[in-house]
Biopython code that builds the backbone (N, CA, C, O; Angstrom):
import numpy as np
from Bio.PDB.StructureBuilder import StructureBuilder

atoms = [
    (1, "MET", "N", (64.654, 95.313, 86.683)),
    (1, "MET", "CA", (65.939, 94.961, 87.243)),
    (1, "MET", "C", (66.068, 95.445, 88.694)),
    (1, "MET", "O", (66.490, 94.689, 89.569)),
    (2, "SER", "N", (65.704, 96.701, 88.942)),
    (2, "SER", "CA", (65.842, 97.234, 90.294)),
    (2, "SER", "C", (64.875, 96.548, 91.248)),
    (2, "SER", "O", (65.174, 96.408, 92.434)),
    (3, "LEU", "N", (63.721, 96.120, 90.747)),
    (3, "LEU", "CA", (62.763, 95.406, 91.589)),
    (3, "LEU", "C", (63.322, 94.048, 92.005)),
    (3, "LEU", "O", (63.074, 93.586, 93.119)),
    (4, "GLN", "N", (64.076, 93.410, 91.110)),
    (4, "GLN", "CA", (64.697, 92.131, 91.448)),
    (4, "GLN", "C", (65.765, 92.310, 92.529)),
    (4, "GLN", "O", (65.877, 91.490, 93.440)),
    (5, "LEU", "N", (66.535, 93.368, 92.425)),
    (5, "LEU", "CA", (67.553, 93.625, 93.446)),
    (5, "LEU", "C", (66.904, 93.925, 94.785)),
    (5, "LEU", "O", (67.375, 93.459, 95.823)),
    (6, "TRP", "N", (65.826, 94.702, 94.773)),
    (6, "TRP", "CA", (65.155, 95.022, 96.024)),
    (6, "TRP", "C", (64.587, 93.766, 96.683)),
    (6, "TRP", "O", (64.674, 93.612, 97.901)),
    (7, "SER", "N", (64.005, 92.867, 95.882)),
    (7, "SER", "CA", (63.470, 91.634, 96.460)),
    (7, "SER", "C", (64.595, 90.746, 96.998)),
    (7, "SER", "O", (64.406, 90.045, 97.992)),
    (8, "LEU", "N", (65.755, 90.770, 96.352)),
    (8, "LEU", "CA", (66.898, 90.003, 96.848)),
    (8, "LEU", "C", (67.361, 90.540, 98.201)),
    (8, "LEU", "O", (67.637, 89.766, 99.117)),
    (9, "PHE", "N", (67.445, 91.876, 98.325)),
    (9, "PHE", "CA", (67.875, 92.476, 99.581)),
    (9, "PHE", "C", (66.839, 92.321, 100.685)),
    (9, "PHE", "O", (67.187, 92.144, 101.852)),
    (10, "SER", "N", (65.569, 92.388, 100.314)),
    (10, "SER", "CA", (64.541, 92.230, 101.342)),
    (10, "SER", "C", (64.454, 90.787, 101.813)),
    (10, "SER", "O", (64.029, 90.524, 102.938)),
    (11, "ALA", "N", (64.852, 89.856, 100.963)),
    (11, "ALA", "CA", (64.842, 88.444, 101.361)),
    (11, "ALA", "C", (66.036, 88.109, 102.250)),
    (11, "ALA", "O", (65.957, 87.202, 103.079)),
    (12, "HIS", "N", (67.134, 88.832, 102.085)),
    (12, "HIS", "CA", (68.359, 88.567, 102.852)),
    (12, "HIS", "C", (68.901, 89.878, 103.429)),
    (12, "HIS", "O", (69.876, 90.415, 102.903)),
    (13, "PRO", "N", (68.296, 90.400, 104.489)),
    (13, "PRO", "CA", (68.772, 91.693, 105.022)),
    (13, "PRO", "C", (70.160, 91.612, 105.644)),
    (13, "PRO", "O", (70.880, 92.610, 105.646)),
    (14, "ALA", "N", (70.555, 90.465, 106.168)),
    (14, "ALA", "CA", (71.878, 90.349, 106.781)),
    (14, "ALA", "C", (72.982, 90.526, 105.736)),
    (14, "ALA", "O", (74.041, 91.074, 106.039)),
    (15, "LYS", "N", (72.740, 90.070, 104.523)),
    (15, "LYS", "CA", (73.742, 90.246, 103.462)),
    (15, "LYS", "C", (73.909, 91.711, 103.106)),
    (15, "LYS", "O", (75.021, 92.166, 102.839)),
    (16, "LEU", "N", (72.816, 92.445, 103.101)),
    (16, "LEU", "CA", (72.897, 93.870, 102.811)),
    (16, "LEU", "C", (73.658, 94.599, 103.913)),
    (16, "LEU", "O", (74.456, 95.494, 103.633)),
    (17, "ILE", "N", (73.415, 94.223, 105.152)),
    (17, "ILE", "CA", (74.119, 94.859, 106.275)),
    (17, "ILE", "C", (75.599, 94.495, 106.240)),
    (17, "ILE", "O", (76.445, 95.336, 106.543)),
    (18, "ASN", "N", (75.923, 93.258, 105.876)),
    (18, "ASN", "CA", (77.334, 92.869, 105.753)),
    (18, "ASN", "C", (78.014, 93.602, 104.600)),
    (18, "ASN", "O", (79.202, 93.916, 104.678)),
    (19, "LEU", "N", (77.269, 93.875, 103.536)),
    (19, "LEU", "CA", (77.820, 94.660, 102.442)),
    (19, "LEU", "C", (78.150, 96.067, 102.914)),
    (19, "LEU", "O", (79.174, 96.632, 102.528)),
    (20, "LEU", "N", (77.297, 96.627, 103.738)),
    (20, "LEU", "CA", (77.564, 97.942, 104.313)),
    (20, "LEU", "C", (78.821, 97.897, 105.198)),
    (20, "LEU", "O", (79.641, 98.815, 105.166)),
    (21, "ALA", "N", (78.962, 96.835, 105.977)),
    (21, "ALA", "CA", (80.156, 96.679, 106.813)),
    (21, "ALA", "C", (81.415, 96.587, 105.953)),
    (21, "ALA", "O", (82.454, 97.147, 106.304)),
    (22, "LEU", "N", (81.319, 95.891, 104.845)),
    (22, "LEU", "CA", (82.454, 95.777, 103.938)),
    (22, "LEU", "C", (82.810, 97.127, 103.326)),
    (22, "LEU", "O", (83.984, 97.427, 103.113)),
    (23, "LEU", "N", (81.799, 97.934, 103.045)),
    (23, "LEU", "CA", (82.050, 99.262, 102.488)),
    (23, "LEU", "C", (82.707, 100.190, 103.504)),
    (23, "LEU", "O", (83.345, 101.168, 103.114)),
    (24, "PHE", "N", (82.565, 99.907, 104.793)),
    (24, "PHE", "CA", (83.294, 100.662, 105.818)),
    (24, "PHE", "C", (84.694, 100.098, 106.027)),
    (24, "PHE", "O", (85.641, 100.855, 106.243)),
    (25, "ALA", "N", (84.832, 98.788, 105.965)),
    (25, "ALA", "CA", (86.100, 98.138, 106.302)),
    (25, "ALA", "C", (87.174, 98.347, 105.231)),
    (25, "ALA", "O", (88.335, 98.585, 105.562)),
    (26, "CYS", "N", (86.807, 98.264, 103.981)),
    (26, "CYS", "CA", (87.820, 98.366, 102.920)),
    (26, "CYS", "C", (88.528, 99.723, 102.897)),
    (26, "CYS", "O", (89.758, 99.749, 102.868)),
    (27, "PRO", "N", (87.812, 100.846, 102.908)),
    (27, "PRO", "CA", (88.547, 102.124, 102.938)),
    (27, "PRO", "C", (89.342, 102.327, 104.228)),
    (27, "PRO", "O", (90.424, 102.914, 104.203)),
    (28, "GLY", "N", (88.813, 101.844, 105.357)),
    (28, "GLY", "CA", (89.549, 101.977, 106.614)),
    (28, "GLY", "C", (90.838, 101.192, 106.601)),
    (28, "GLY", "O", (91.875, 101.694, 107.034)),
    (29, "GLY", "N", (90.789, 99.971, 106.114)),
    (29, "GLY", "CA", (91.998, 99.156, 106.012)),
    (29, "GLY", "C", (92.997, 99.738, 105.033)),
    (29, "GLY", "O", (94.201, 99.730, 105.286)),
    (30, "TRP", "N", (92.490, 100.252, 103.898)),
    (30, "TRP", "CA", (93.383, 100.861, 102.919)),
    (30, "TRP", "C", (94.046, 102.099, 103.500)),
    (30, "TRP", "O", (95.230, 102.336, 103.262)),
    (31, "LEU", "N", (93.298, 102.889, 104.258)),
    (31, "LEU", "CA", (93.850, 104.097, 104.859)),
    (31, "LEU", "C", (94.946, 103.764, 105.866)),
    (31, "LEU", "O", (95.985, 104.423, 105.890)),
    (32, "LEU", "N", (94.724, 102.752, 106.693)),
    (32, "LEU", "CA", (95.756, 102.336, 107.648)),
    (32, "LEU", "C", (96.998, 101.828, 106.930)),
    (32, "LEU", "O", (98.122, 102.163, 107.304)),
    (33, "HIS", "N", (96.790, 101.022, 105.902)),
    (33, "HIS", "CA", (97.929, 100.467, 105.157)),
    (33, "HIS", "C", (98.729, 101.571, 104.469)),
    (33, "HIS", "O", (99.958, 101.587, 104.542)),
    (34, "SER", "N", (98.044, 102.483, 103.809)),
    (34, "SER", "CA", (98.766, 103.520, 103.067)),
    (34, "SER", "C", (99.474, 104.498, 104.006)),
    (34, "SER", "O", (100.549, 105.000, 103.677)),
    (35, "THR", "N", (98.886, 104.771, 105.167)),
    (35, "THR", "CA", (99.543, 105.653, 106.133)),
    (35, "THR", "C", (100.812, 105.005, 106.664)),
    (35, "THR", "O", (101.850, 105.657, 106.773)),
    (36, "ARG", "N", (100.728, 103.731, 106.991)),
    (36, "ARG", "CA", (101.909, 103.016, 107.494)),
    (36, "ARG", "C", (102.999, 102.948, 106.429)),
    (36, "ARG", "O", (104.181, 103.118, 106.729)),
    (37, "ARG", "N", (102.601, 102.700, 105.196)),
    (37, "ARG", "CA", (103.572, 102.619, 104.107)),
    (37, "ARG", "C", (104.248, 103.974, 103.866)),
    (37, "ARG", "O", (105.454, 104.037, 103.626)),
    (38, "ARG", "N", (103.468, 105.052, 103.930)),
    (38, "ARG", "CA", (104.034, 106.388, 103.753)),
    (38, "ARG", "C", (105.019, 106.713, 104.875)),
    (38, "ARG", "O", (106.056, 107.327, 104.626)),
    (39, "GLU", "N", (104.706, 106.307, 106.107)),
    (39, "GLU", "CA", (105.631, 106.520, 107.221)),
    (39, "GLU", "C", (106.931, 105.758, 107.018)),
    (39, "GLU", "O", (108.010, 106.297, 107.264)),
    (40, "GLN", "N", (106.840, 104.509, 106.572)),
    (40, "GLN", "CA", (108.044, 103.704, 106.364)),
    (40, "GLN", "C", (108.909, 104.283, 105.251)),
    (40, "GLN", "O", (110.135, 104.292, 105.362)),
    (41, "GLN", "N", (108.288, 104.763, 104.188)),
    (41, "GLN", "CA", (109.060, 105.363, 103.103)),
    (41, "GLN", "C", (109.747, 106.642, 103.558)),
    (41, "GLN", "O", (110.884, 106.908, 103.169)),
    (42, "ALA", "N", (109.073, 107.430, 104.371)),
    (42, "ALA", "CA", (109.679, 108.674, 104.875)),
    (42, "ALA", "C", (110.859, 108.356, 105.784)),
    (42, "ALA", "O", (111.893, 109.021, 105.716)),
    (43, "ARG", "N", (110.711, 107.348, 106.631)),
    (43, "ARG", "CA", (111.820, 106.973, 107.524)),
    (43, "ARG", "C", (113.011, 106.433, 106.728)),
    (43, "ARG", "O", (114.161, 106.719, 107.061)),
    (44, "ALA", "N", (112.740, 105.662, 105.691)),
    (44, "ALA", "CA", (113.828, 105.136, 104.864)),
    (44, "ALA", "C", (114.540, 106.272, 104.130)),
    (44, "ALA", "O", (115.762, 106.260, 103.986)),
    (45, "SER", "N", (113.770, 107.245, 103.671)),
    (45, "SER", "CA", (114.368, 108.387, 102.986)),
    (45, "SER", "C", (115.229, 109.204, 103.941)),
    (45, "SER", "O", (116.325, 109.629, 103.575)),
    (46, "LEU", "N", (114.744, 109.427, 105.160)),
    (46, "LEU", "CA", (115.529, 110.169, 106.146)),
    (46, "LEU", "C", (116.785, 109.410, 106.558)),
    (46, "LEU", "O", (117.830, 110.018, 106.788)),
    (47, "ALA", "N", (116.689, 108.088, 106.651)),
    (47, "ALA", "CA", (117.861, 107.284, 107.005)),
    (47, "ALA", "C", (118.901, 107.338, 105.892)),
    (47, "ALA", "O", (120.101, 107.378, 106.163)),
    (48, "ALA", "N", (118.449, 107.338, 104.650)),
    (48, "ALA", "CA", (119.389, 107.413, 103.528)),
    (48, "ALA", "C", (120.080, 108.776, 103.494)),
    (48, "ALA", "O", (121.275, 108.868, 103.214)),
    (49, "GLN", "N", (119.318, 109.831, 103.781)),
    (49, "GLN", "CA", (119.916, 111.164, 103.801)),
    (49, "GLN", "C", (120.903, 111.300, 104.954)),
    (49, "GLN", "O", (121.954, 111.922, 104.799)),
    (50, "ALA", "N", (120.580, 110.734, 106.086)),
    (50, "ALA", "CA", (121.485, 110.803, 107.236)),
    (50, "ALA", "C", (122.738, 109.975, 106.976)),
    (50, "ALA", "O", (123.821, 110.326, 107.446)),
    (51, "GLY", "N", (122.603, 108.892, 106.242)),
    (51, "GLY", "CA", (123.760, 108.062, 105.925)),
    (51, "GLY", "C", (124.718, 108.752, 104.982)),
    (51, "GLY", "O", (125.932, 108.574, 105.084)),
    (52, "ARG", "N", (124.186, 109.537, 104.066)),
    (52, "ARG", "CA", (125.052, 110.248, 103.129)),
    (52, "ARG", "C", (125.767, 111.416, 103.804)),
    (52, "ARG", "O", (126.889, 111.766, 103.438)),
    (53, "ALA", "N", (125.103, 112.013, 104.791)),
    (53, "ALA", "CA", (125.698, 113.182, 105.441)),
    (53, "ALA", "C", (126.829, 112.779, 106.399)),
    (53, "ALA", "O", (127.747, 113.560, 106.649)),
    (54, "ASN", "N", (126.750, 111.567, 106.923)),
    (54, "ASN", "CA", (127.762, 111.052, 107.845)),
    (54, "ASN", "C", (127.967, 111.950, 109.063)),
    (54, "ASN", "O", (129.084, 112.068, 109.567)),
    (55, "THR", "N", (126.933, 112.557, 109.521)),
    (55, "THR", "CA", (127.019, 113.351, 110.742)),
    (55, "THR", "C", (125.957, 112.854, 111.702)),
    (55, "THR", "O", (124.799, 112.660, 111.334)),
    (56, "ASP", "N", (126.379, 112.652, 112.944)),
    (56, "ASP", "CA", (125.447, 112.191, 113.958)),
    (56, "ASP", "C", (124.678, 113.342, 114.583)),
    (56, "ASP", "O", (123.687, 113.116, 115.278)),
    (57, "ASN", "N", (125.117, 114.569, 114.348)),
    (57, "ASN", "CA", (124.459, 115.721, 114.961)),
    (57, "ASN", "C", (123.166, 116.093, 114.257)),
    (57, "ASN", "O", (122.337, 116.806, 114.823)),
    (58, "GLN", "N", (122.985, 115.624, 113.036)),
    (58, "GLN", "CA", (121.758, 115.959, 112.314)),
    (58, "GLN", "C", (120.628, 115.066, 112.794)),
    (58, "GLN", "O", (120.700, 113.840, 112.721)),
    (59, "VAL", "N", (119.614, 115.698, 113.272)),
    (59, "VAL", "CA", (118.436, 114.972, 113.719)),
    (59, "VAL", "C", (117.281, 115.398, 112.838)),
    (59, "VAL", "O", (116.903, 116.569, 112.804)),
    (60, "HIS", "N", (116.735, 114.445, 112.136)),
    (60, "HIS", "CA", (115.619, 114.740, 111.254)),
    (60, "HIS", "C", (114.321, 114.391, 111.969)),
    (60, "HIS", "O", (114.064, 113.235, 112.304)),
    (61, "LEU", "N", (113.533, 115.392, 112.188)),
    (61, "LEU", "CA", (112.230, 115.174, 112.793)),
    (61, "LEU", "C", (111.157, 115.510, 111.765)),
    (61, "LEU", "O", (111.266, 116.484, 111.020)),
    (62, "ALA", "N", (110.141, 114.698, 111.746)),
    (62, "ALA", "CA", (109.027, 114.988, 110.850)),
    (62, "ALA", "C", (108.322, 116.238, 111.350)),
    (62, "ALA", "O", (108.330, 116.532, 112.546)),
    (63, "SER", "N", (107.732, 116.945, 110.456)),
    (63, "SER", "CA", (107.049, 118.168, 110.859)),
    (63, "SER", "C", (105.826, 117.819, 111.715)),
    (63, "SER", "O", (105.275, 116.722, 111.624)),
    (64, "ILE", "N", (105.431, 118.756, 112.522)),
    (64, "ILE", "CA", (104.299, 118.560, 113.423)),
    (64, "ILE", "C", (103.021, 118.311, 112.628)),
    (64, "ILE", "O", (102.192, 117.490, 113.019)),
    (65, "ALA", "N", (102.866, 119.015, 111.521)),
    (65, "ALA", "CA", (101.660, 118.834, 110.701)),
    (65, "ALA", "C", (101.570, 117.419, 110.147)),
    (65, "ALA", "O", (100.485, 116.839, 110.104)),
    (66, "THR", "N", (102.693, 116.860, 109.726)),
    (66, "THR", "CA", (102.701, 115.499, 109.201)),
    (66, "THR", "C", (102.362, 114.488, 110.286)),
    (66, "THR", "O", (101.618, 113.536, 110.050)),
    (67, "LEU", "N", (102.911, 114.699, 111.470)),
    (67, "LEU", "CA", (102.602, 113.793, 112.578)),
    (67, "LEU", "C", (101.130, 113.856, 112.954)),
    (67, "LEU", "O", (100.514, 112.829, 113.239)),
    (68, "ARG", "N", (100.569, 115.045, 112.956)),
    (68, "ARG", "CA", (99.152, 115.185, 113.277)),
    (68, "ARG", "C", (98.271, 114.553, 112.205)),
    (68, "ARG", "O", (97.251, 113.935, 112.510)),
    (69, "MET", "N", (98.676, 114.715, 110.939)),
    (69, "MET", "CA", (97.921, 114.122, 109.843)),
    (69, "MET", "C", (97.949, 112.601, 109.932)),
    (69, "MET", "O", (96.920, 111.953, 109.745)),
    (70, "ASN", "N", (99.116, 112.024, 110.216)),
    (70, "ASN", "CA", (99.212, 110.572, 110.355)),
    (70, "ASN", "C", (98.377, 110.076, 111.527)),
    (70, "ASN", "O", (97.717, 109.042, 111.429)),
    (71, "ARG", "N", (98.404, 110.816, 112.642)),
    (71, "ARG", "CA", (97.605, 110.431, 113.798)),
    (71, "ARG", "C", (96.111, 110.466, 113.471)),
    (71, "ARG", "O", (95.360, 109.586, 113.893)),
    (72, "PHE", "N", (95.682, 111.488, 112.716)),
    (72, "PHE", "CA", (94.279, 111.564, 112.305)),
    (72, "PHE", "C", (93.914, 110.404, 111.389)),
    (72, "PHE", "O", (92.851, 109.802, 111.541)),
    (73, "PHE", "N", (94.798, 110.084, 110.429)),
    (73, "PHE", "CA", (94.515, 108.986, 109.505)),
    (73, "PHE", "C", (94.433, 107.654, 110.242)),
    (73, "PHE", "O", (93.578, 106.826, 109.929)),
    (74, "TYR", "N", (95.312, 107.440, 111.215)),
    (74, "TYR", "CA", (95.234, 106.214, 112.012)),
    (74, "TYR", "C", (93.923, 106.154, 112.787)),
    (74, "TYR", "O", (93.265, 105.114, 112.807)),
    (75, "ALA", "N", (93.540, 107.249, 113.420)),
    (75, "ALA", "CA", (92.298, 107.275, 114.196)),
    (75, "ALA", "C", (91.088, 107.049, 113.294)),
    (75, "ALA", "O", (90.183, 106.293, 113.646)),
    (76, "PHE", "N", (91.070, 107.696, 112.140)),
    (76, "PHE", "CA", (89.943, 107.543, 111.219)),
    (76, "PHE", "C", (89.883, 106.123, 110.654)),
    (76, "PHE", "O", (88.800, 105.553, 110.524)),
    (77, "GLY", "N", (91.037, 105.553, 110.319)),
    (77, "GLY", "CA", (91.070, 104.178, 109.807)),
    (77, "GLY", "C", (90.584, 103.174, 110.830)),
    (77, "GLY", "O", (89.803, 102.280, 110.505)),
    (78, "PHE", "N", (91.048, 103.316, 112.086)),
    (78, "PHE", "CA", (90.584, 102.405, 113.132)),
    (78, "PHE", "C", (89.106, 102.620, 113.441)),
    (78, "PHE", "O", (88.398, 101.669, 113.772)),
    (79, "ALA", "N", (88.632, 103.866, 113.334)),
    (79, "ALA", "CA", (87.204, 104.124, 113.542)),
    (79, "ALA", "C", (86.373, 103.445, 112.451)),
    (79, "ALA", "O", (85.307, 102.899, 112.732)),
    (80, "CYS", "N", (86.853, 103.479, 111.223)),
    (80, "CYS", "CA", (86.149, 102.791, 110.132)),
    (80, "CYS", "C", (86.102, 101.288, 110.376)),
    (80, "CYS", "O", (85.065, 100.656, 110.176)),
    (81, "LEU", "N", (87.214, 100.720, 110.806)),
    (81, "LEU", "CA", (87.231, 99.285, 111.083)),
    (81, "LEU", "C", (86.349, 98.936, 112.275)),
    (81, "LEU", "O", (85.690, 97.896, 112.271)),
    (82, "GLY", "N", (86.328, 99.780, 113.283)),
    (82, "GLY", "CA", (85.456, 99.545, 114.429)),
    (82, "GLY", "C", (83.994, 99.636, 114.047)),
    (82, "GLY", "O", (83.178, 98.837, 114.507)),
    (83, "LEU", "N", (83.655, 100.608, 113.206)),
    (83, "LEU", "CA", (82.283, 100.733, 112.734)),
    (83, "LEU", "C", (81.888, 99.533, 111.886)),
    (83, "LEU", "O", (80.759, 99.051, 111.973)),
    (84, "ALA", "N", (82.809, 99.055, 111.073)),
    (84, "ALA", "CA", (82.531, 97.863, 110.269)),
    (84, "ALA", "C", (82.298, 96.644, 111.157)),
    (84, "ALA", "O", (81.414, 95.833, 110.882)),
    (85, "LEU", "N", (83.079, 96.517, 112.207)),
    (85, "LEU", "CA", (82.888, 95.413, 113.143)),
    (85, "LEU", "C", (81.529, 95.511, 113.825)),
    (85, "LEU", "O", (80.832, 94.508, 113.979)),
    (86, "LEU", "N", (81.158, 96.705, 114.228)),
    (86, "LEU", "CA", (79.864, 96.906, 114.875)),
    (86, "LEU", "C", (78.709, 96.597, 113.927)),
    (86, "LEU", "O", (77.745, 95.938, 114.316)),
    (87, "VAL", "N", (78.803, 97.064, 112.700)),
    (87, "VAL", "CA", (77.747, 96.806, 111.720)),
    (87, "VAL", "C", (77.675, 95.321, 111.401)),
    (87, "VAL", "O", (76.582, 94.776, 111.245)),
    (88, "SER", "N", (78.810, 94.666, 111.303)),
    (88, "SER", "CA", (78.816, 93.231, 111.048)),
    (88, "SER", "C", (78.211, 92.470, 112.214)),
    (88, "SER", "O", (77.495, 91.490, 112.010)),
    (89, "TRP", "N", (78.491, 92.909, 113.430)),
    (89, "TRP", "CA", (77.915, 92.266, 114.607)),
    (89, "TRP", "C", (76.389, 92.459, 114.620)),
    (89, "TRP", "O", (75.648, 91.553, 115.001)),
    (90, "ILE", "N", (75.933, 93.638, 114.204)),
    (90, "ILE", "CA", (74.502, 93.890, 114.132)),
    (90, "ILE", "C", (73.839, 92.975, 113.127)),
    (90, "ILE", "O", (72.700, 92.552, 113.325)),
    (91, "SER", "N", (74.549, 92.663, 112.038)),
    (91, "SER", "CA", (73.953, 91.786, 111.022)),
    (91, "SER", "C", (73.708, 90.376, 111.556)),
    (91, "SER", "O", (72.852, 89.662, 111.033)),
    (92, "THR", "N", (74.442, 89.967, 112.583)),
    (92, "THR", "CA", (74.198, 88.639, 113.151)),
    (92, "THR", "C", (72.959, 88.637, 114.022)),
    (92, "THR", "O", (72.400, 87.578, 114.309)),
    (93, "ARG", "N", (72.521, 89.827, 114.448)),
    (93, "ARG", "CA", (71.333, 89.944, 115.306)),
    (93, "ARG", "C", (70.048, 90.066, 114.494)),
    (93, "ARG", "O", (68.956, 89.909, 115.040)),
    (94, "VAL", "N", (70.167, 90.346, 113.190)),
    (94, "VAL", "CA", (68.972, 90.531, 112.347)),
    (94, "VAL", "C", (68.393, 89.203, 111.948)),
    (94, "VAL", "O", (67.387, 89.155, 111.240)),
]
sb = StructureBuilder()
sb.init_structure("model")
sb.init_model(0)
sb.init_chain("A")
sb.init_seg("    ")
for serial, (resi, resn, name, xyz) in enumerate(atoms, 1):
    if name == "N":
        sb.init_residue(resn, " ", resi, " ")
    sb.init_atom(name, np.array(xyz, "f"), 0.0, 1.0, " ", f" {name:<3s}", serial, name[0])
structure = sb.get_structure()
């Protein structure tokens, strides 16, 4: 069985490289999506809390650690997508 898979990959190396690109792209896209969704939920929660308090003086700021974590997740997600694009581009050259 493994010999058949190896012969399939050796016959079509571009497909194997595209599979590698897909393995980079899917987690990167999921990370970007989940980070954005978590930010939107946090903003909606803060808006609901501010609406119940009925005070304009309350300013809710996200903690610095959360902002740094979101920035890291965005950078890592875009890096994964960029790497996937590069690997996919390389597969067209093979």
